N, C-alpha and C positions, 0 to 999 in steps of 0.2 A: 334443362339447359345447363351444361357445364360452364361455370365461370360467367364473366361479364363480357359479352360480345356486343360491339357497337351497332351492328345491324339489328340484332335482336332487341336491344334497348330502344332503338328508334322505332321499331315496329310496335313495341308495346305502347309507346307514347302516341304514335299515329292512330292506333286502334282505340285509344282512350279518348282522344280529342280530334276526331277526323275532320270536323267542320270548322275547326279553329284556323284562322289565317296564320301562315308560318313564313312565307316569303313575299317580300315586296321588292321588285327589281324593275329596271327600265323595260325589260321585255315582257314581264308577266307578274301576276299575283297568284299565289297558290295557297290552298289549304293543306293541312297535313295529309288528308286523303289524296289530294292531287299530286303532292310531292311524292308520296309513297308510290302512286301508280306510275309516275314518270321514272322514278328510280327502278321500279320493277321492270318496266319496259326496256330501259337501258341495260339492266343486268341480263335480261334474256337476250337482248341483241348482242351483247358481248359474248355470251355463251354460244350463240349461233355462229359467231365469227371464229369460234375455236379457242377463246380465252378460257384457261383452266384455273382451277383452284391453286393459289400460291403464286400465280404469275403477276407481273407488275404492269400497271396501266398509267401512263403519263397524263397529267392534267396541265396543259399549257393554255390556261384560260384566264380571262379577266373575271372580276367578281360578277356573280349572278347565280340564278338557280342551277345552271348547268354544272357549276363547280360542286355544289352540294349533291346534285344528282349523281355526278361521276363518283364521288367518294362513297355515297350510299350504295350505288350499284356494285362497285367493287367489293365492298364489305359483304353484300348479300350473297355473292357467289364465292367468297373466300379468296378473292384476288386482292391485290394491294395497290391502292392509289398512290401515286408519287407526284409530289408538287414540283412543277417545272418553272423556273424563273423565266417569265416571258421577256425579260430584258436581255437574256443571254444571246450572244452571237453564235455563228455556226460552229466554231471550235468548241465552245463551252457546251453547246447543245449536244454535239456528237459525244463528248465525254460523258455527259449525264445519261444520255440514252443508253450507251453501252455499259457504263458503270452500274446503272440501275437495272439492266436487263429488261428494258421496256419491250413489251410485245405489241402494244397499241398506244396511240397518242390521240387524245381528244383535245382539239385546239380551236381557237377562234380563227376566223378566216384571215384576219389581218396578219397572222403569224405564218400563213401558208408558205410564202416564199422561202423563209428560213427552214421550215419543216421539209419542204421539197428539196432544198439544197443538201440537207443532212441525210435524207433517206438513202441515197445510193451508197453512203459511206458507213451506215450503221449496220450492225450484224444481227440485230435482234428484232427490230420493229417489223411486224407483219401487217398491221392494220392502222389506217388513219380515219378518224371521224372528225368532221369539220362543222363547227357552229357558224352558220352563215350570218353575216351582218352586212352593214352598208359600206365597208371599207373599200370594196372594189378590187381587192387583191386577188390575184389569180389563184384558184384553188389547186392544191397539190394533186397530181395525177392519182387516180384510183381512190381518192378520199371519199368516204361515205357521208352523205348529208345527215347531220345529227337528228333533226326532226323527222326525216324520213325513216331513219333507223328506229326511232321510237314508235312511229305509227305502224310500222310493219311488224313489230315484235308483240309478243303476248303480254297482257297486263297482269297475269297471275304472279303471285309472290313466289320467287324461286325456293326450291327445297333448301331448308336451313339445317338439316339434320347433322351436317358435319361441322357446323360452326362451333367455336369455343372461344374462351377468353385468351387462348394461346394464338389465335389468328393475329396476323401482323399489321402494324401501322408503321410506315416509314416516313421520316421527315428529312428531306434533303436540305442541307445548309451549306452556304458558301463561306460562312464565318467572315473574318476580316482579311484573311490571306488564304491562298491555296485554292485548289480545285474543289468543287462541291462534293460533299460526302453524305452518305445516307445513315441516319440514326435509326436503328431498328428497335421498335417497342412491341411488347405484347399489348393487345387491345385492352385487356383488363388493367394493365399498369398505366397506360396513357389516360384511360377514363378517370382513374383516381388522381393521377399526377397533374392533369391539365384540363380536364373537361368537367370538373365539378364533382364527380363521384356521386351524382344524384343529389347534391346539396345545393338547393336553389340560392341560398344566401352566402355560399362560400365560407361557412363557419367551421368547416372540418367535420361536420356531422354527416358522414358518408352513409349511403345505404348499405344494408347488410346482405340483401338478396336482390337479384334482378327484378323480381316482382314488385319490390318496394318503390321502384322509380315512379310507378303510376300513382301511388299514394302521395308522393311529394309534389305532384303537379298542382300549382295554384289555381284557384277558381278563375282568376283573370291573369293571363300570361303577360309578362313584361315585353317591352319592345326595345331592341338594341339596333342602333345604326352603326354599321361597320364600314369604316373608311380605309383601313389598311388592306392591301391585296391578300387574298386567300392563299396565294402561292407562298406566303410566309405563315408558318404553322401557328404562330400566336393568334393570328386572326381566325384560323380554323377552330382553335380551342374555344374562343369566345362564342363563336357561332354554335358549336356543338353543345356547349354548356347551356345556351339558350334553347336549343332544340329539345334537349333532354328535360328541360323545365317547362315544356309546352309553350315557349315564348315565340315571339315574332322577330324576324330579321329583316332589316331594311338595307338595301344596297343603293348608293347614289349612282347617277349616270356615269358612264365611262368618260374618261378625259381628265384634264388637269384638275387639281384640287380647287373646288369652288366653295369658298366659305359661306357666301350668301345662300348658295344652293343647299348647303348642309343645314343652315338654320331654317330654311323654308321646309325642308323635309322633317326637321325636328317638330315644327309646328303642325305641319299637315298630317303627319303620321303619329303624333303623340308619342314621340320617342322618349324613353326613360333613361337609357344608357347610351352614351356616345363614346365609341372607341376611336382613339387617334394614336399618332406616333410622334411624341415629343413636341418641341417648340415649333418645328417645321409646319405643324398643323395648328397647334394651340394659338400661336401669335396671330395668324390670319383670321382665325375664328374670333378672337377677342377684338381685333381691329374692325372686322365686319359688324360685329354686334354693337360696338360703340358707335360706329359711323351711322348705322341705321337708327339707333336711339337718338343721336344728336340731330339727325335729319327729320325727326318727328315721325318716323315710320319704324318703330321698334319691332324686332323679331319677338315672337311669342315662344318663350322657352319654359313655360310654366309646367310642362309635363316632364322636363328633364331634371333628374336628381343626381346623376353621376356622369362625370367625364373621366374615362380611364385611359391611361397611356401605357403602352408597352413597346418594347423594341428600342426606345431611346428615352432617356431620363428627361423629365420636364424640369426646366429651371424654376427656381423659387419665384423669380419675377413673373413668369408666365402663369404659375399657379395663383399667385397673389392677384394678378389682374383679372383672371377668370372669376375668382371668388368675390372680388370687389364688384364686378359687373353683375354677378349672379350670387348674391349672399347666401342663398339656400343650397347652393350647389356643393356637392362633394367632389373633390378632384383627387384622384388616386393614381399613383404610380405603381405599376406592377413590374415584377422582375422574374425572369426565368430564361431558359434557353431550350433549344431543340434537344439537348442532352439531359435536361433536368425537369422539364415541365415548369409549372408555376411554383416558385419557392418562397416568394415574399411580396410585400406591398407596403406602401406608405401613403396615408391620407394627409393632405395638406391641412395644416392648422393655421388659422389667421394669426399673423404676427410672427410666423416662423421665418427666420432669416438664414437658416442653414443652407450652405451652398453644397456641401458634400452629399453625394447620393447615398442616403441611409434607408434601410429597410428593416421591417420586422419580419423575420422568416418563420417558416413552420417548424414543427418539432423534429422533422426528419432532416433538417438542414443545419450544418455547422461549418465553421471555418477550421481547417485542419493544418497542422504544421507539417514539416517534411517527414516526420516519423508517424504521421497519421493520427496524432493526438490533437484534441481541441485546443486552440490558442486561448490564453488567459484573457478574459474580458478586461478591458481597460489598460492592457499592457502595451498596446501599440504594435504588437507583433503582427507581421504580415503573414497570412496563410492563404490557403486556397479554399474557395467555397466548395462544399461537398454536400451531396444528398444521398441518403440511403432510403430503403423501403421500395417505393414504386420507381424503379429506374430502368433504363433501356437494357436490351440484351447486348448492345455494342454497335459498332459501325459495320455497315454492309460490306462484306468482302475485304475487310481491312483489319486483320488480327493484330498487327503492330500498333495501329492507332487505338484499338480497343484496349490492349494491354496498358498503353500509356495513359488512358483516360479513366479506367476503372481499377479499383484496388479493393482488397479485402483486409479489413482491420477487425481483429477480435471476432472473426467469424461472420462479420457483416460486410455486404458488398456496397461500395460507395462509388458514385460517379463524380469526377472532378473535371469539369469542362474547361478549366483554365482561367476562371475569374479570380483575381487576387482581392483580398479583403482583410480588414481588421474588425475587431469587435469592441464596441464601447462598453463601459462599465455596466450599463443597464441592459446589455445583451443585444443592442441594436447593431446590425451588420453594416459596415461602411464599405461600399464597393470602390475599388481603386482602378479596376480595368483588367484587360487581358495582357498577359505577357507578350503576346505576338505583336502588340502595338505600343508597348512601353518604350520609353526613351531613356537611354543611358547617357547621362551628361555628367562628366567629371566623376564617374563612379556611382552617382546617385541615380536611382530609378524613378522616373516620372511617368505617371499614368495619364494619358491624354484626357480620358473622361473626367478626371478630377479637375484638371485645369479648365476644360471646356465648361463644366458646370459652374465654376466660379466666374468665368468671363461672361457667361450668358446673363448674369445678373446686372451687367452694365447696360444702361439705357441706350448707349451709342452702338451696341452690338445687336444686329438682327439674327446672325447665325455665325457659328465658328467651328472650325476643326483644328485641332492641335496635332502637330507632327514633329518628328525629329529629323534634322538634316545633318549631313556630315560636317564636322567642325575639327580643325587641326588641333586646337587646344583642348577642347572638352570631349572629343569623341563624337558627340552629337549636340546640337543646339535646339532648344525648344522654339518652335515657330508657330504663331497663331495665324491661320488663314481665315480672314474675317469678312463677312458681308455687313456693311454698315447699316444702321437703322436709317429710315428716311430723314434727310436733313442733317444727319450727324456725320462727323468726321473723326473717328477715333484715332488716337495716336498711340505709339508704343508706350510712351511715358504714362499716358492716362490709364492704359490697361494694366501696366505694371503697378501703378499706385492703387488702382481698384482692387487688384488681386492680393495685395500685401496683407489685407485683413484676414484672409483665410488660407493663404498658401505660403509655404516656406520659400525663401528667396530663390533657391535653385530651381523651383518649379515655375517661376515666372517666365513668360515668353521673352526671348532675346531678340526676336525679329517679328515684324508684322507684315503680312501681305494682304492688301485690300483687294477684294474681288466683287464683281457685281452680284454673283450668286454662289452660294456654297453648294456643291454637288453632294447629293445623298442618294442612297439606294431607294428603290421603290417603296421599301418599308420605312424610310425615313432615317435609316442608320447612316453614320458618317462614311463617306467614300474616302478612306484614308489613302488609297493608292493615288487617286486624283489629287488630293491635297498635297501629298508629298511631291508629286510631279510639279505642281504649281510652285511650291515653296523652293524646290531645287532650282527651277528655271529662273525664278526671281533672284535667287542668290547668286546665280552665275552671270547676271547682267553687269 
């Protein structure tokens, strides 16, 4: 087999531990052998529908076995699964369907009305496959029932003779601004950049040959509970890392985030690793755990040894509370993007009061200045985070964006996705944020993430997004859009005073807007467009 192909790697693991349970979802529980058979059937069904090698298949799905089956089925026939944000409205969906050249869309029934509305306007989609559930939504015309498609298809493993490590993996990302764009990876590169590289413990000890992945499978597989939606690729990476290690993946029921339900699953399924997105999930989990303990009905979290957060930085306060409630717990922030894969992490240490988002990065990651040279550690110089080695090929059908994001320095190819950072004297990278959301106030650049991280350590703040609004004197004014903690009433003065210990004066908010709830994306990331609209509206009163 030439190279590291994701379908081949999964098949090796499935053949090695066929009877080991791998998926626990609201709809079904599956062993590796059962998941392999369902993925084979879907792959053959797609081939019967005319899907060819290299064509793109949209996955507009909630979390569950169907999402994993869809990805594996595509990989098996050399097609490319494309993550579709299920929150997108008709205009956004039409752009993504056409930009990604989708030929088929696998979707949950509840999304059928939007899918049906887009179909007459899209130029590429030929087939729809619907996962029926209890939403009652009208199924799109000519959509094929998912389970019927599986039962009618052959269970044999598709011919994999044409597979290679050069087969594609595409991650569509909306970023903080602009229309969604596809990041194109070779499967071999994404395997090493984000899916563990066959290293169960993420220590950088990658496998040297595809055959070696079976030798790395532990006698007892770990169990990961995934709460972020798989339409965001960081969640996919955690799941596939677990699959390649012979582990088990637990998906909670669909619907609003239920902290008590998550703790019940941790106990009932013996979860070892819980993945979340920032304080939006961490705080409700801590509150629910504490409330159950205080009521004399404590949740059993004895199996849990890691809570990992990606997509949004955890505040120091949230980390400290979780480790206070569960002293043996490791709380880890992970950092990466669709363009870089996973590049760094930080484990919370008891007593750490640092508010800045700091990470220890891998050897392939540096902070480069405008000339492509590494910034001097401890100098305070702001540069751009960059990664070499296992990097994407570029953006799908966007040569201009590819040229702007990738550069060659001394013969090495780097990806610079837009994250600004500095480097401390000890080599720790301090993330400042993306230029697309930075605020220019009086000629000084303020990165919202830095201010948000500092304000989230205030007990009166439940959640916050920081934005810039037009100001006649300063160009832009820093505004904090805040959801107050229960029973608290934060004031602008109290937040400014709180922030002075870690922020320069020009970074402090000059206005405060209190809201009932801070809006975030399905992955827990700040919705800056919403926050700016709220801040501007409040300022115009």
